[in-house]
N, C-alpha and C positions, 0 to 999 in steps of 0.2 A: 745259858748262852752268854749272858753278860760276863759272868765270872770266868768263862773259858776265854773270851776275847781279852779280858783284862789280864789274865795270866799269860797269854801268848804275848801281849804287848809288853809286859814286864820283861819277859825273856829276851825279846828282840831289841830292847833298849841298848844292849851292849854293842849293837852293830850300827846304830845311827839314831836319828830323830824318829820318833814313833808317833803316829796319829791314829786315832780310832774314830770311825764314823759309820753309823748304820750297820754294825756288825762286821765291817771291813777294817783290817789293820794295814796301815801303810808305814813302810820303813824307808826313810830317805838315807841312803848310804853312799859310800864312795868306792872307788876301785880297790883300794887297799884292803877293805873289809868285805868285799863282795864274795870272794871265794869261801871264806870262813862262814859267812852268812848262809850261802847256798848249801854248803855241806851240813850245817847245823839244821837247816830246814828239812833236808832230805833224810838225814840220819836220825835226828831227835824228834822231829815233828811229823815225819812220814808225809811230807808235802809232795805234791806233783805239779808240774808246770802246766798251766792252761794255755797261755799265750804270751807273746812279747809285743809291746806297743811302742811305737816311736811317735813323739809329738814335737812339732816345731813351735816352741814357745819363745822365739827370739823377740817377738813384739811385746812380750810380757816381762820376761826375765833375762833377755839377751843370751839365751842358751837354748839347747835342745834338751829333751828328756827321753830316757828309755825306761819303760816300766815293764817289769816281769810280773805277771799275774800268776800266783800260786793258789792251789786249793789244798786245804787241810781237811780232808773229808771226814776224818774221825771226829773233828771238833766243830764241823759245820762252819768253817771260816775261810774267807778269801784273804790272802796277804799280797799286798802290792809292794814290790821292791823297786824303788825309784832311784835312778842315777841321773845327775845333771851332767850334760855333755857340752863342752865349749863350742861356741859357734864357729870359731876359727879352727879349721881342720878337725871337724867333729869325729871323735873316736872314743870307744869305751871297750872294756874287756868283755870277751865273749864267754857265755856260760855253756856253749854247745859241747866243749870237751867234758863237762860235768854232766850235762843233760842232752843227749843226742836229739831228743825231741824238740829242742830249741832251734834246730838247724834252719828250717824253712822261715820261721818268723823273724829270726835275726837277719837272714839274708834279704827278706822282704823290706825290713826297715832300712837296710843298707841301700837297696836298689831304688826305693821310692823317696827316701829322705836324705840319702847321702851320708849316713852315719856309719863309719867303719867299725867292725868288731874285731879287736885285736886278739889273735890266737884262734880265730875261727878256722876250722880245718878245710873249708871249701871256699875256693876263690871264684868259682863260676857264678854268673848271675842266676838268681832264682827267677826273677822277672826278666823274661827273655827280651832283650832290647834289639831293635833293628840296627843295622850297621850304621845307618845315617842319622841316628837319633842325635839331636843337638847335645853337645858336650855339657855336662853338669845340669841336665834336665831332670829334676826330681819333682814329680807331680804332686806329692803330698806336702811340699813346702808351701807356706802361706803366701809367698810372693810368686807362686806359679799359678796363673789364672786357670780356672776350670775350663774355660772355653778355648784355651790355646791348643792348636793342633800342630803336630809334627808331620810334615809331608815327606813321605818315603817313596819315591818313584822306583818302580821295578824292584820290589823287595827280593833280597837273596837271603839264604839261610845257610848257616854252618852246621854240618852234620859230621860227627866224629866217625871216621872209619872204624869198623869193629874187627876184632880178631875172631876168626871163626865165622860160622854162618849166622846171619842176623835175620830175624823174622819180626816184622812190624805188625802191631795191632793198633789200628787207628790210622790217621788222625780222626776218623769218624767211626765210632764203635757201632757194629751192625746190630747189637741188641740193646745197648744202653742209650743210644740216640743222643749222644753228647760228644763234643770234641775232646778227644784225649788220644795220646800216642804213647804206647809202650813199645820199647825196643828190646826184644828178647834174643839173647845169644844162645844158640843151641848146639849141643854135641849129640848128633843123632836125634833122638826124640826127647832128650833131657835138656831142661833149661839150666844153663850154667851161670848166667848173669842176666840181670834185668835193669832197665833204666826207664824212668818216667820222664817224658818230654811234654809236659803240659803247659798251662798258662797261655792258651791261644786266644782266649776271649776276654775282653775287658769292657765292663759296663760302667766303670767309674763311680760305683755306688757310694763309697765312703766320701770321695771328693764332692759328689753331688749333694750328699747330706750336709756337708760342712759349708757349702757355697751357696746353693740355690734354695734349699728347702728350710722350713721352720720345723720345730719339734712336733707339730701336729700333722704335718704332711709326711714325715718320714715313715710312719708305720705302714703306709701303702707301698712305699719303695722297699722297705725291709721285708715285706711279705713276698716280694718278687725275687729275693736272693736265691731261693731254691724252688725248682719247678714242682716238687712233690710236697716238701715239708716247709712251706712258707710261713704258716701261722706261728710256728715255734720261734722264728726270727722276729716276728712282730711282737710276740710276748717278751722275748729277751730284751728287745730294744725298749719297749715301754717300761719294763721293770728297771732297766738301767737309768732311764730318765726320772722315773718315780723315786728311785733311790737318791739320785742327785738332788732332787727338789724336795725331798722329805714328804712325799705323798703316799698315803696308804689307801688304795682303792677299796670300795665297799665289798663286803663279803660275797654278795651275789655275783658281782663282776668276777671275782676270783674263781668262783665255782664254774661260771660259764667258760672262762678261759681254760680251766682244767678239763672240762667236758670236751671242748673242741680240740684241745691238744691230744686227748686220748683217742678221739675219733680219727684225728690225723695219723696217730701212731698205728691204729688198726689198719687203715687203708694203705698206709705206706708199707707195713710189714707184709700185708697180703699181696701188694704189688711186687715186693721183693721175692716172695715165694714163686710167683708166676714167672719172674725173670729167671730165677735159678733153674726152675724146671725147664724153661724154654732153652737155656744154653746147654742143658744136659740132654736135649733132644726129647724131652718128655712133655709133649704139647698137650696131652690129655690132662696132666696135672696143671699146666699153665692155664688152660681154658677154664677148668673147674674152680681154681682159686680166684681167678678174676671174676667168675660168675658170682662167687660168694662176696667179693669185694663191692660189687655194684650197688647193693642196698646201702652200704656204708656211704658211698658217694652221694646217693640220693638223700640220705639223712643229713649230710653236710649241707646240701642245697636247701633242704627244708628249714634248717636252723639258721642259715646265714644268707641264703639267696644265691649262693655260688657253690659249685661242686668242689672247687679247689682254692681259689683266692678269696678268702672269706670277707675281708674288709671290715671286720667287727671291732678290732682293737683301737683304742685311743688312749692317750696319756691320761691316767686317772680312772680308767674303767673300760666299759664296752658300749657298743651302740645298739645292740639288739638283745631282746629278752627271749627266754624260753618259757612259754606258757604251758598250762596243764595239758592241752591237747597234744602239744609237741612232746611233753614228757612221756605220755602214753605211747607215742610212736617210737620214741627212743628205746623204750623198754622192749617193744615188739621186735625192733630190728636187732637189738643186742641178743635176745633169745634166739632169733632165727640164725644169726651169724654164728653164735656159739654152737648151736646144734649141728649146722652143716659143716662147720670147720672141724669140730672134733670127730665127726663121722668119717672124714676123708683124710685129714692130715697125717695121722699115724700110719694109715694104709700106704700113703704115698711115700713117707719117709722110711718105711720098712721094706720097700721094694729092693731087691738085691741089686738092681741096676743103679738105683740112687745111692745106696750104701757104698757100692764099689767105687763110685765116682766122687764121693764126698768124705768118707771116713779115712783119716790119715792123709788127707789131701790139703795142701795149703796150710801147713802147721805154722802157727806163730807161738813160739815158746813164751812162757810167762815172763822170763827175764827180758826178752826182746820187747814184749808188749809194754812193760814198765818203763824201760829206758827210752822208748819212742813216744811215751805219753799217749798211748792209744786210748780211745774212749768208746762208750756205748756197748752194743751187743758184741762187738769185736773184742773189747777188753773183757767183758763178762764171760765170753766163751773161752778165754785164756785165764780163767780163775781170778780175775781182778774184780772184786766186789765193789763197784762204784755205780752210783746212780744219783744224778743231781736232784731228782724229786725227793729222795730220802736224805741225801747228804747235805743239801742246801735247800730245805723245804721252801716252796714258793706257791703262790696261788692257793688252791684249796687242798693241796696234797697233805698238809698236816692233819686234815680231817678225813683222810681216806686210808683204809687198810689195804696193803698190797705187799707182795713178796717181790724181791729182786732176783730173777732167775740167773743162776751162775752155773757154768759147766767147766770141766777141766780137760776136755778133749782137745782144745786148741786148734781145731780143724774146721773145714767147711761144714761138716755135719753138726758140730757143736754150735756153730753160729745159727744153724737152722733150728736146733732145739731151743736155744735161748729165745729166738724170735717167736717160735711156736708158743712158748710159755708166756711171753710178754703179751701176746695178743689176748690170751685168756685173762691175764691180770688186768689189762686195759678195759676189757668188757666189764669186769667186776667193778673197776673204779667208776666207770660211766654210770653203772646201775646205782652205786652208792650215792654219787653226787646228785643225780637227777631226782633221787628220792628225798633229798634233804636240802633243797635249794633255800637259802636264807631269804627272808623278805626284807631286802634293803634296796636302796637306789642302785642304779646301774653304774653311776660314775660320781666323782666328786663334783661339787658345784663350781669350784674355782680351782684353777691350777696356778699356784704361786710360782714365780720364776726367780731363780738366783743365778747370777753370773759366776762363771769359773768354778762351778761345783762339779765334782766327778762322781760317777756311779758305775757299778758293775751289775749287769743283769745276766743270769744264766738259766737255761732251761735244759731238760733232757729231751732232745730231739729224738726221733726214731733212730737216727744214726749215732747218737751220742751227745755228750755235753756240748752245748752251743753257748758261746760267750760273747756278749756285747759290752763294750766299754765306751763311756761318753764323758766329755767335758763340756759343760754348757758354755755358750758364748754370750753375745749380746743380741738384743732384739728378738728374743725367743728362738735363737738359732743355736746350733752346736759349734763349738770350737774344734772338737775332735770326736770322731766316731770310728771305732775299730770293731770289726766283725771277725770272729774266729769260728767258722763252721766246723762241725765234727769231721767232715771228710778231709779237711785240711790237716787234721791230726792223724787220720787213719791211712791216707793214701801211701805215705812213706813205708808203712808196714808191708805193703804188697811186695816190695822188692825182696823182703825176707821170706815171704810166703811162696814166691815163685821159684826161687832157687832150688834146684834139685828135683823139680816136679816135671811130669810129662807135659809136653807142649799142648796136648789135647785137653789138659785140665786147666790151662791158663784162663779161658773165659769164665769158668765156674769160680776160680780163685779170685779173679778181679771182681766178679759180681758179688762174691760172698761178703765183702765189706759194705755193700750197698753204697757204692761211691756216687757222690753228686759232684761232677766236675765243674759245673757252673758255679757252685758254692765257693770253689777254691780259686778260680781263674782271676787273674789280675790285670793282664795287659793286652794290647791290641795286636801286636805282631810278635811272633816268636823268632828267636835267634839262638840256636843250640850251639854253644861254644864250649868244647871240651878238650881243646888241645890242637892237634893237627887239623887243618882246615881243608874243607872241600866244598866248593860252591855247587849248588843245585838250583834249578829253576823251581818256580811254584808248581808247575805241572809235574815235575819229578817228585816233589814233596807229596803231592796228592797221590801219586802212583804208589807210594810206599804203603798206603793203606788198602790197596786193592788186592 
């Protein structure tokens, strides 16, 4: 590992100043060398973009920073490409023309920090701003108070008139129970164009973490980023802080984290199968899969005290142990779930009605998946063999044997097959880890604190790679906290999957990526601005989803 990091660092010195810390390589470059650096990483190092971060460092260095985080999966390395941005008229060159998957994250930096990206192909806001938003209001700047409110009386929204017949799905999804809005343009029964009009809910989690909370309180907030897969956010956050502070948690804590992560993966994937069968109209499958899921939820409650929000993680370890009596119960539940799941799932997936509604439906070609930087089961179902547990080993995964399921079907059916196999692999991982729990403390005795130290934490959430980036501040607080949930990387691919498909298949295609819209949403009020303007009332906006 060290030799690989050293070798990559040497190769990148031609593009700027290079720093190495905790297995992460950082390159501080400039606009003149940015394009060559990106092309070198894509073509020679087989790198993929994880996310882009904007940081207001004016109080420290009188400028802003933009950091592109890349993963080199083959070498198990993260590379941070940093550019310094002047505080007067902040602007930097866009990498979206080279990597379309950078689109959302660059636009988010522009909207929340006011940094322009020169050459970016999209001028519209990602973060939908109300018409009466104060000019130059950038919430993630350090001089913008977290408590400041923008009063917007009688909100109005801009909706682009569409050519052809438009069908709205949302803004409240009837099956996924989250705010989202897809606008589908149809020709007869075929979808010819699709737009995602999201970002309707804002909880201000990043700003809250940087303003009000200390590093010990944030794990409880991080776990509430996602309504189903919150523990993986808590682990990614704590690993980022531990990396920044140079903390190595005890082995038993790592094992407990991995066990709970795999329990979370199993119940999340089982929930997904239920939702898929439900939107296909196959409620027998829905009810049976959720029946199988229930003991997994009860097991989570036994181990943590909660069915969903575990509250177990802390910086430096975990709060709760798994004793021998609980180990026995874990093994019983694993055996029961494996038996019942294997007895039913292939029967369900081989039903002609299920096959006809999923095979060849919602195809995401390999080339599109790569350029959009898709992650998780959606990437693996399109032949992209990536998995953070293996490619960037963390917690107890280096001590577990497991396969990474990959399929080449690129469709809804392949996404189901990948998740089916992942459930069985997760059950095996849980069995291995509970049978070999190390006898160590649950957490470190002391948490040393260092100011202005950065760290990256990544986990393989049920939906895919989950990335947290932190810079420590003063008084045991964070200076910057950036969260990139897997759905944020996956949702743009839906617009490729929906084109050319039957309208009746849209619910299954959308559900097939297992979207978590609350993971991705950023702002309070939406303002959809795409050119020609038409004003509608809030009542009219709601009616679009009926």
